[in-house]
N, C-alpha and C positions, 0 to 999 in steps of 0.2 A: 753649651758646656759639654765636653766629652771626657768622661772618666772611665778608664779601663774598658774602652770600646762601647760605652753606653752613652746615648744622648740624654741629657738632662737639661732642665731649665728652671730658673727661679721664677715662680709664678706669684703675682700679686694676689693676696688672699680673696679679694673680691671677684677675681677672674678665675679662680680655681674650679675646675670641673673634673671630678675623678675619672669620668669616662674617657678623658683624653690621654690617660696615663696608665702604664703597666704597674707602677709602684709609686709609693708616696714616702717622702722623707720630710718630717717636721724638724727643722733645724733648731739648733741652740740659739741663745740670745735672750732678749727680754721682750715679752709681749705686753702691750698696754702698761709698760713701766713696772710690771709685776705688782700692780696695785691689788689690794685685798689679799690675794695669795698668788704666788707664781703660777701662771697658766690658767687661772680660773676664769678670767674674762674671755680669753681666746677660746676656751673650751665650749662656749655656747654660741659661737658664730656659725654662719651658713657654711663657711669653709670646713668647720669641724663636722657638720652634718655630712659633707661630701667624704670626709676621711672615714667616718663611721660606715658609710655605704661601701667604700673601697675595702674596709676591713671585713665587712660581712660578705662581700663577694669573693673573699679569699686572696685579694691582692696583697703583696708584701707592703707593710707599713712600718716605718721606723721613726720613733720619737727620740731625739737626742736632747738631753738636758731640758731646756724649756719645752721642747717638743714632748719629752717624756712627761713633764708636769701637766701638759695639756691632755695627754691620753689618760693620765690618772684622774684628773679633775672631771673629765668627761665620763669616767666610769668604765673605760675599756679594759683597765688592768685589774679589775676585781677589787676586793676589799683591802686596798693598800693605801698608804699615804707617803708623801715626801715632805718631811719636816725640816725646820731650820737645822743647820749643821750643829753638832753637839757643842762646838766651841763658840757658837753664835757669831761666827765670822765668815766672810767670803773666802773660799779656798780656791786658789789657782796654782796648780802644779802638775807635773807629770807623775803618774803612779803606775803600778803594775796591776794588771787585771788578768784573772783566770777565766778561761772559757769552759763552762760546765755543761753546755747543751749545744751540740752541733746539728741539731735537727730542726733548724729554722732556716728560712731563705736568706738570712743575714749572717749565718755562721757555718755554712756548708764547707767552706775551705779551711776552717780551723781544725786542729787536732783536739780531741777530747782532753781537757786538762791543760791545754797550751797556755802559757803565760806570756802576755804581750804588754807593751807600753802604750799608754794613751794619756792625754791631759784631762784634768777636771777643771771646771771654773763655775762655781755655783755657791749660793748661800743657803738654798733650800733644796737639799738633795738627800737628806738622811732617810733611808728607807725604813718604813714602819709597817708592821702587820701584827695582828693578834696571834698569828701562828706562822711557823716557818713555811713559806710557799714551796710548792713542788714545780713552780714555773720559772725557777732561776736560770738565767742564761749566762750572766757574767757575775763574778765575785771579785771583790777587792783582795789583793795580796797585802796592799798597804792601804788600810781603810782611812780615808781622809776626812770623813764626816760623821762617823759613829753609826753608820747604817747597821741595823740588826742583821745578824748572820753574814755580815760583810757583803750584803747584796749590792751589786752595781747595776744590774739590769735584769729584767724579767720579760717573759712573753705574756700575752693576754690570756685570761682564763679560758681554756678550751680552744685557743686560737694561736698556733705557733707562727702564723704569718705576721702577727703584730708584736713587735719588740720595742721596749723602751729601755734606755740606759742613760745614766748620768755622765760617764766619760764621753769624750768627743772623738769618735773615729774619723770624722772628716778633717780634724786637725792633726791626724796622724796617718794620713792616707799615702804619703810619699816620703822617701828618705830625706828630701830637702826640708821637710817640715819638722823633723825630729831633732832635738838638740843633741849635743855630743853625749854618748853613752846610752842613748835611747834609740829604739827602733820604730819603724812605721807600723805600729800594732793595729791600726784601723784599716790597713789596706785590704785585708781579707774580708772585711764586711762588704766591700764593693765588689770584689771578685766573686764572693758568695752570691750576691744578688745577680750578677751577670750569669752565673751558672744556673741559678734558680729560674731565671726568666727564659733561659735557653732550653733547659732540660727538665725543669720541674724540681720538686723537692718533696 
């Protein structure tokens, strides 16, 4: 797979070794059928041990939707939780997201405060924390799930290399993927990574 000049590969979780890669993306979807809680079973696998090692080495790590849930369940994102949506329904639609932190390897190419289009598709994505975090990377303009402070994505506590978000930038990476009236708001996530791997961040 070649995306924006970067070579990538979908790796079976039992075969994943973080030493083989410069960055890690935990994709969206459903892991272990989201039994118990979304992401909780996947969070205790050997593959997630490898992800933790990558994070601790400073490699860029991105958790998208279910991948974000895995990072939260593993404890990489600090004292936060992703709860059932406020309406208790699965929400699948395109929304607008504001970029509030451009100092991560996943957001270098965005402008501070830039508003972009991305889709969401989840039932357990409502951000919760006892206090407003200072690690917010993305905020909802159109809050689809009741997340506190309109939080759509955060970076790990003390680690800007690790970012988790509920919207799907991979489903908004190119013009052809965006419906009429929406733009490819996720494209700069990948161009940012390319820049970060080439020049640092």
